N, C-alpha and C positions, 0 to 999 in steps of 0.2 A: 421472491422480494422481501429483502430483510426490512424487518420491524424496527422502529427506531424509537427508543424512548427517550423521554427528557424534554427541556424547553428551548425554543430555537428563538435567537433575538434576531428582528429583522430591522434595518434602519430604515428611520422615517423616508429618506430619500428613495430608498428601494422599494418601500410598500406603496408610497404614492404613485411611484412609475408604474408600479403593477395594477393598479385600479385606475390609473390614467385620472389622476386627481391632483389639482395645483398645490405645492406645500403651503402657499399664501393663504389658501383657503382654510387650510388645518389651523392654522394660526391666528384668523380674524377673529377679533372681539369686537362686537357692537359697541359704538360709542354714542353715548345719548347726548343730545344737543344741550348746549349751555342754557338756552331758554325754555325747555322743556317744561320744567316745574311751573315756571308764570305761565307758559300755555295752558297747562293743565287746569291751573287754578282758574284762569279767565274763561277756558271753555264749560268749566263746571258752573260758574255765575251765569253764563250766556244760556246753558242748557237749561238752567233751573227759571231763568228769566222768560225765556221763549220754548216752552215744551213740545210747541207744534212745529218747529224749525228741525230740518233734517242737516245732517252733517254737510250738505254742500253750502248751505245758507249761513251756518255757523262759521264755516271756513270763510266765506265772503265777509262776514263780520269781522273774524279773526286779522283777515290781510288788511281790512280798512283800518284797523288799530296798529300796524305795522308789524305784524308778527311773519315770521316766514313759516306760511302753512298752506302749503299747495294741497289741493285734493287727496291724493295718496297719504298724505302725512298726517291729513285730518281725520280720513277713514279709518286708518289704522289705531291711531288714539279713541276714537269714536268706539271702534269694536272692542278695543281691550279695556275701556272703562264701563262696558255694558250700556253705553246709552241707547234708546230708540224712540223714535216717534209714536205714542198711544195710537192705536187702531182705530178707537173711537174717543168721542169726547163729549162728556154732558155737562151741560150749564151747573154752574155752582156759585154760591156766593164766595167773593173774594174773602180770604182770610186776610187779617191785618189791617191795622188803623193806626193813625198818629196819635190818638187818643192813648194807645198803650205804649208809648215811645218812654224811654227811661227817664227823659226830663219833665214828662206829665204825670206818669204814675212812678214817685220814688219809693225806694224801700224804706221803711219806717223802723223796724227791728230786725233782728236775727231769725232767719227762717221767713220771712216776709216774702220775698221774691228771689227766686232761683233764675240765673240766665244760664241757658243750654244752647250750645253752638257746636259747629264741626270746624277742622282745620286740616289740612291736608299737607303731606309729605313724601319722601321717597326715601328709600334706603340705599345703599351703594350701589346695588344692583339694578336701581331704576325701578324697583316695585312698590306699589303704592302702599302707604301708611295713613290712615285714617285715624284722627283724634277726636273723641266727644270731651267737650270739656264742660264744667258745672262750676258755677261762681255764686256764691251767697253775696248778693248784691249790698248788703247793708256791712257786714263785717270783711268782704273781698277776700274770703276764705275759699279756696279751690279745694271741695271734699272728692273730686272726681277727675281723674284724666286719662281715661281710657283709651287704648291703642289697640286696634286690630287692622288686618287687610280691609275688612269691609264690617259695617256696623249695620245692624238691620233693626226694624222697629222693635223686634222682640228681645234684642240685647238692649236697647235703651231702657226698655221696661224693666228688665232683670236687673239694670245697674240702679235705677229707681227705686225698685223694691229694698234693695240691700241698704242701700244709701239711708232710705225713709225709717227703716228699721233700727238705725243707729242714731240717727241726727233728729227725725221727727218729719213730720210732712209740711211741708211749706204752704203757705195761704195761696201763692202764685207762680206759675214757670213763664218766664218770658223767653219768647225765640222768635225766629223769622217763619216766615211761610214756606221754608223749603220743603222738598217731597218726604225727608224724615218726620217732619211735623204735620204733615197733611194728613199722612196716614192715618186711616181709621181706627187702627189697632191703639194707636199711642193716645189720642184723643180720647176715645171711649174709655181706656183704661185710666186717666188722667180725672175723668169725670167720676168714675167709681170710687177713686180714691179721695176724692173731696178736694181737688186741687184745680184752681183756677188758671186759665192760659191767658197769655197777654202775647197775642201776636202782633208784631210790628207792621208798619206800611210795606207791602212789597219793594223790593228795590232801594231800601233805606236801612243800610245796615247799620249806621249810625244810631239810628234808634234804640238799637242793642247795643249800647254805647258799653256797658260793663262787661260784656262779652266781647265786643271789639277791643278794647283797652287790655283785657287780659290778653288776647290773643296776640296782639302787639307785643307786649312783654314776652310772651311764649316764643313767638317768631325770631326777635331779636335778640332774645338773652339764651336760648336752647336750642331750637331747630335751625336755626341759620349758623350755630357753633360746634353742632355735632353731626359725625358722619356715621350712621347707623348701618352694622354689618349685615343684621337681620331684624325680624320682629322683636325677637325675645330681648336684644338688647336695645331696643327702641323703648320696650315695656318697662325695662329695670331702668333706663336712665331718665325715663320720664317721670317713674314715680319717685325717684330721687330728687328731681328737679321740684315736683310737686311739694315735697316735704320742705324742702330749701325754702320755696316761695311762701309757704304757710309759716315757718316756725324762725326764718332766718333773715329773710328780705324785708327790709324796713318798707314801709308804703307810706308815701308822701300826703295823701287824702287821710290818712290816719293818725297824723301828728308823728310820724316816723316811727309808730309801732307796727309791729308784724302782723299779719290778720289774726294770727293765735293769739297774741297779747291783747291786742283790741277786744277778741271777743270774750277772754277771759275775765275781762275788766268789766263786761255789762251786767245790768242786773238781771233778775229772771225775768222771762219771757212777758211782755204785756198780756194785755187782755187782747186776744184777737188772734194770737199765735195758735197754731195747731199741732203740737207735739202728738205724738202716737201713743194712745193710752196701753198701758202694759197689758199684752195678752191678747189686744185687738190685732187680727189679720189683717194685710193689706189684699186687695184683688189680686187673682191671679192672670 
């Protein structure tokens, strides 16, 4: 038998015939339904509101709201997002009260109240992008807009540590009662750092109005206007948009000043602010 060297080229048609595979299968590209992002956002809300519901009941709720969500589709998304019903449940005091709503507990100075929240999006391949935003409710500045595939309690704590070292420690952090903030690690760390927590009433996102307003601008002016090729591009574009929001975008509630201009015109922090003393470490 003669030994042949070199590279042989085989046509796609012949290769498909040899292995008995349809050529259309080789060329197939999955198509993401147009309503998938809205479906995922609504599913996230329902899962957080009803943690004891499984994917079948969540699917029933979605279909009652008009989504095209058969059980197989809901199960696929449920598994992909990592949702699951807790094996056991312990009684607990409900986090959140309307007394902590933004119209009742108003910010009085810079670093008085920071609003933390999450918003979700997808890259052009349909992979999840999770954004953590933080807004100073008094100056409307956005010092942090973190984008990752997933964000854990440890990631939130690390982001807060870095920010507090440069900006100072806030008096309070306002948030909803989602799983990210129910996490014992975050609550314990905030207590050690001397930061008060203002959890709003469950199922009442309008009570965290500063975060909701910021996310409306973020969605309308940035997320809906950009197609992200990958995570790195989303992070770079997000950082550029955050700088533009802080330094160039006039804010109507600030007298058409940008958040940075408004903050620069403030006097020294009043009594009650809690800047980080030089050399004092934050809890790890």
